[in-house]
C-alpha positions as CSV (number, residue, x, y, z in Angstrom):
1,M,-15.9,15.3,-82.0
2,N,-18.8,16.9,-84.4
3,R,-18.2,20.3,-86.1
4,T,-21.4,22.0,-84.9
5,R,-20.9,20.8,-81.5
6,M,-17.3,22.7,-81.2
7,R,-18.9,25.9,-83.3
8,L,-21.5,26.0,-80.3
9,E,-19.0,25.8,-77.7
10,A,-16.8,28.5,-79.5
11,R,-19.5,30.5,-79.3
12,A,-21.2,29.1,-75.8
13,A,-17.7,30.7,-75.2
14,R,-17.8,34.2,-76.2
15,A,-21.8,34.7,-74.8
16,L,-20.8,33.8,-71.5
17,S,-17.2,35.8,-71.5
18,A,-19.2,38.9,-72.1
19,I,-22.2,37.6,-70.2
20,I,-19.7,37.5,-67.1
21,H,-18.3,40.8,-67.8
22,E,-21.6,42.4,-67.4
23,M,-22.8,41.1,-64.3
24,K,-22.6,43.2,-61.4
25,D,-21.5,40.9,-58.8
26,P,-18.8,42.9,-57.0
27,R,-17.3,39.9,-55.3
28,L,-16.3,38.7,-59.3
29,P,-12.2,40.0,-60.1
30,L,-12.6,42.0,-62.9
31,V,-10.6,39.8,-65.2
32,V,-12.4,36.5,-65.5
33,T,-11.9,34.8,-68.7
34,V,-13.9,31.6,-70.2
35,E,-11.2,29.4,-71.6
36,R,-13.0,26.8,-72.9
37,V,-16.3,25.4,-73.1
38,R,-17.1,21.7,-73.1
39,L,-20.6,20.6,-74.5
40,S,-22.0,17.1,-73.7
41,P,-23.1,14.8,-77.3
42,D,-26.3,15.7,-76.2
43,L,-25.9,19.2,-75.3
44,S,-27.4,18.4,-71.8
45,R,-24.4,19.3,-69.7
46,G,-21.9,22.3,-70.4
47,R,-18.2,22.3,-68.4
48,V,-17.1,25.5,-68.7
49,L,-13.2,26.2,-67.8
50,I,-12.6,29.7,-66.5
51,S,-9.4,31.7,-65.3
52,A,-9.6,34.6,-63.5
53,L,-6.5,36.9,-62.0
54,E,-7.2,36.3,-58.6
55,R,-9.4,34.5,-56.5
56,T,-10.1,31.6,-58.9
57,E,-11.5,29.0,-56.6
58,E,-14.2,31.5,-55.2
59,T,-15.1,33.1,-58.8
60,V,-16.1,28.9,-59.6
61,V,-18.2,29.1,-56.4
62,I,-20.1,32.4,-57.5
63,L,-20.7,31.6,-60.9
64,N,-22.0,27.8,-60.0
65,H,-24.2,30.0,-57.7
66,A,-25.3,32.0,-60.8
67,H,-25.7,29.3,-63.0
68,G,-29.4,29.7,-63.4
69,Y,-28.9,32.8,-64.9
70,L,-26.2,32.1,-67.1
71,Q,-27.9,29.2,-68.5
72,E,-31.1,31.6,-69.8
73,R,-28.9,34.4,-70.5
74,L,-26.9,32.2,-73.0
75,A,-30.0,30.2,-74.3
76,R,-31.2,33.6,-75.3
77,E,-27.6,34.9,-76.8
78,V,-26.6,31.6,-78.4
79,G,-30.4,30.8,-79.8
80,L,-30.4,27.1,-77.8
81,R,-33.5,25.3,-78.2
82,R,-32.4,23.1,-75.0
83,I,-30.3,25.1,-72.4
84,P,-27.7,23.1,-71.1
85,R,-26.9,22.5,-67.7
86,L,-23.3,24.4,-66.8
87,S,-20.8,23.7,-64.7
88,F,-18.1,25.9,-63.7
89,H,-14.5,24.8,-62.8
90,A,-11.0,26.5,-62.6
91,D,-9.1,25.4,-65.9
92,P,-6.5,22.8,-65.1
93,G,-3.4,24.2,-67.2
94,E,-3.8,28.0,-65.3
95,V,-0.5,28.3,-63.3
96,L,-1.7,30.0,-59.9
């Protein structure tokens, strides 16, 4: 894997974690963790794996609905020229 892409994935995970924490949506659980961000080789798509203490599937739906806002904020925070299309998924390693 490309080192630059690995660094971008780590920066994106930290930034998304902070952005989600700042969201004022009352439907979101208090604790939402961004486990990993996987960017496509051309940086056009990003798969975000999350876990939450409760209502993980509902949280995934809420975040996918807000993907436009999250993409815009991520581009500003990380300084990306091309904004990846984000899709949120429950972390398959999470124990329910």
